[in-house]
N, C-alpha and C positions, 0 to 999 in steps of 0.2 A: 447633129444640130440640136442648140439648146431648145428644150420644149416649153412652150406655156410661160413666157416670161412674165413674172409677178409685177414687174416695172409698170406695166400698163394700171395696175391699181395699187400702187405703193402709197399715193397719197392717202388713200382710204384706210388701207392696212396700218401706216402710221398713226393716222387719226385714232384708230381703234385700240392701238397700242398704249397710245397716250392717255386713252380714257379708261382703260382697264385697270380696276383697282387691285391690289394684291389678293391673293386667295384668303389671307387670313383676315384682311379688313373686310372683304366680301361676306366671309363667314360670320364675322361679327355684327355685321349689319343684317344678316339673314336674308341678302338678295342673291342674285346669281352672279358668279363671280367674273362673268365675261363680257365684254362690250358687243352689243348686236351685230356691228359690223364684222366681227370676226367670223360669225355664222355665215354672213353673206359672202365672205371671201372663200370660206369652205365650200359653200355650195359651187362656187365656180370651178374649184379645184374638183370637185366630184363630178361635174359635168365633163371636164377635160380629161379626167381619169378614164370615164365611160367611153368617151369618143376615141381614146386611143388603145382601149382593150387593156389597160394595166389591172394587174390583180391584186392591189391593195387599197385599203380604205382609210379615209381621213376624218377627222372631227375636231371641234374645238377641245383644246386641252392647256392645263397650266403654262406649258412652254410657249405657247401662242402669245402671252401677255409680253413677251420680251422680244426686241429687235434679234435678229439673227447674229448680228455682229456683237452682241452682249452675251450670246451663248457659245460662240463659236471662235475658240481664241487658238488654234493650232498654227504657229507660224513656221513654215519650213525654212525660211531665210534666218531663222534665230539658232539654227542646229550649230553647235560649235565644232569646229574642225576636228576637234580632239575625239568626236563620237564616231569618226571614221573608222577607228581602231575596233570598233563594235561590228562592223560588218564582217560577213564571213570571211575568213582568210585574214582578218585583222588579228593583232597580237591579243586582243583582250577577248577575241569571239573564239572559243576552241570546239564550238558546236556546228556541225553541219548536219542539217536534217535529211534524213534518208528518204529519198523519193521513190524507194522501191518498197516501202513500208506497205505492208498489207493492212491497209486502213478500212474501217468499217464504212458503210454506207450512210449510217447517220451516228451522231456522237453529241454528248453533251459534257462539256469539261467541268472544272472545278472553279467556282467563282464566288465572290461574297456578294452580299445583298446591293441593290441599286441605291443610290445615294443622289442628293439634288444640288447641283452647282449654284442654284438661284442665277440672278443677272450678273454674273462675273464670268469673264471669258477664261475660266480655269479648266477647261475640259481637259487639257494635256496634264495638269495635276491630278484630276480624278482618274485618267487613264494609267498614270504611272503608279498611283497608290492602289487603284484596283489590280494591277497586276501583280504587285507585291502581295496584297492581301490574298490573291488566288495562289500565289507561290507558297505563302506560308500555310495556307489550307492544305495543299497538296503535300508540301513537306511533313505535316503533322497528321497525315493519313486521314484527312476529311473524305467523305463520299464525293461522287459527282452529283452535280447538279441532276435536274430532271425536268421533263416538260410531261404535264399529266394529259389525259384525255380531252380535257376541255380547253388544253393550249395554254394553262398556266405555267409559268416558269417558277421553279424551286431552286434555291440556292444550297449550298455545300455544308449547312450546319453552322456550328459555333463559329464566330469570326474575330480577328484581331482588332478590328476597327481602329485603322491607322489614321493620322492627320494630314489631310490636304492642304490645311492652313499653313502647316510647317512649310510644305512645298512651295506654297504662293508665297509666303512672307518672307522665308529665309533662304531662298536659293542664290547661289552666287552669281547668277547671270542678270539680276534684275528684272526678272520675268514677273508677271502679276495677272491682274484681272483684264489687262490689255493684251493678254496672249503670252505663249511660250511655247516650249517644244518638250520632248520627253524628259524626264529630270532624274533618271535612276541613278546618273553618276554622283549626284549629291548624297544617295543614301548608300553607298559602297563604303564599307569602314576602312577599306585601304586608303581612300581619300579622305578621310576625316582628319582634322586639324587645321585645314585651311578655313578661311572666312567663307560660310555658306556651305561647307561639307560636314556631314554628321555620320555617327556610326550606323545609321539606320532612321526608320519613320519613327515618331513618337505616336502614343495612343492619341486617338482624337480627344480623349476627356483631358489630356495634358494640354493640348493646344486646339481649342473647338473650333469649327468652321464658322466664318462669319461672312463669307461671298463679299469680301472687300480686301483691299491692299492694307492690312493692318501691320503694324510694326512687329518684327520678329520677337517672339517670346517664348522659346522653348524653355522650359523649367531645368534648372540644375537637377543632377543626378535622376534623369529620366530614364526609363526603359527604351530600348531601341529594338526595332526589327529591321535587320539589316537586307540589303540587295547584296547577295553573295557574288553573282555574276548575272550580266545581261548580253543581250545581244540583238541584231536585226537577223531577220529571217532572210532576207536577200539585201539589196544595197538599200541605203538609207532613205533613198528618195523614189525608189521604184515600188511597183507591184508584184510581190513574188507570185508564183504559179500558185493555182489552187491547191495541189498536192503538197506543195511545200507549207503553205499555210496549215492546211490540215495536219500535216506531221508536227509541227509547231504546237498547234492547239493539243494534239493527242500526248505529246511528251511533256508540256508544261501546264496543261490545264485551261490555258488560254493565253491570247497575245494582245498586247496594244496595239493599236493600228488607227489609221485616219481614212476619212471619207469627205465628200463634199455634202454639206447638209444644206438643201435649198426649203423652199416653204412647204413643198410634199412633205419632206422629210419631218419638218418641224410638225406637222400636222397629222402625221401617222397615228393610225389606231389599229391596224391589223393586217393580216394577208401578207404576201411577199411583196416587198418594196422593189419595184422595178427601175431601171435605168432612165431616171428622169433629166439627168444632165450628165453628159460624158466629157465635156470640154473644160468645165470651171475648174480651177485649182482647189485640192483640197483644203479644208479649213476647220475641220472638227476632229479631235482626239476621242475613240471609242474603245472598246474591247470586243474581240471576236472570242466567244467562248463555247462555240459548237457549230456543227453542220447538219444538214439533210439533203442528200442527193436526190430524193423524191420531190423536194421543194427547189432544188438548185441553189440553195441558200445557205448563207451564214446565220447562226444566232448572234445578233449583235446586242451588247449590253451599253446602255447610254447612261448618262449622268444628269438626266432632266427629271428626276423623281419617278416613282413607281406608277403615277397617274398618267405618264405618257406612254404611247405604244402600248404593248402587251406587258403589264406589270413592270414597266421600264424597259423592255426589251424590244427587239425588231428583229423579224425575219427579212433579210436582204440578199437579193440575187448575187451570186458569186462575182457579177462582172458589173454592178449598179454603182455609179456616181464614184467611180475609183476606190471603191472600197477595199481596203487591205494595203492601201500604201504606207510604206515605213514601218510594216509590221515588225514588232519586237518583243522579246519574251524577257521574263525575269526569273531568276531563281534565290529560295531561300533555303539554306541548307539546315 
């Protein structure tokens, strides 16, 4: 059953979102960056969380300035049929995760720092590039990330900083801020040559992110970081087992995956996010970069900036909000 529908408060929330200035504007004016209506909405959520016995916290954060449909742009229906070749057993997926692997009770993978997609539904591009950055770090011997005694999340060191804007603006499928799907195929060197396909991702400095459907402008003679291989952990539209996702994170450092992001997810500030909605379809692409059996939760890396959640991350119950759907890995050799 879908819990605590925010639709009852939607007019108030939309009013708050419309009234909220950008963080930069508010900071320049020296005022609080959030409309007071958002605090009222968060208070309603807190009362509901307490009543339901959920073990996570919410608060006003920068992501709440935007409508969820401006943040959540993963569209399962846009998946090209050719992607089926990357499912286990497909000719492009030679990897089968070993479910009998002796996995630790907790593990933090290899991943780059959190970025901010702004009010562009480009989560699919950030998840794609996040997996490639993690694959690059792993291939070049980076250390695992960590979570310290205060709960702060630390990334894996020097990073490649690759361009999400290339993926948004230059992909061959016409995807953009209105939504998309995992875009690994456009960054595989073997596919390069056709319109919208490249030998890899260019550095973000070569094509900086602007949170808009800008014209494609990949510089000539740029350097590229390739996706040498990629594949789904299970079928492209299912949730693999917890063990299979763990095995993929352990092998690859992290996986791209999807989740249903609701108002509670948007307002998350700490704790283990519970199953607030088990029936709505997935709409948001993220990365899963670790786990903790004591919490019964994944460490989720988001793309809503480091001021969201816990340093831009979330602990989310293994079975909450369809998390793990369409889990996929990438390799950079």
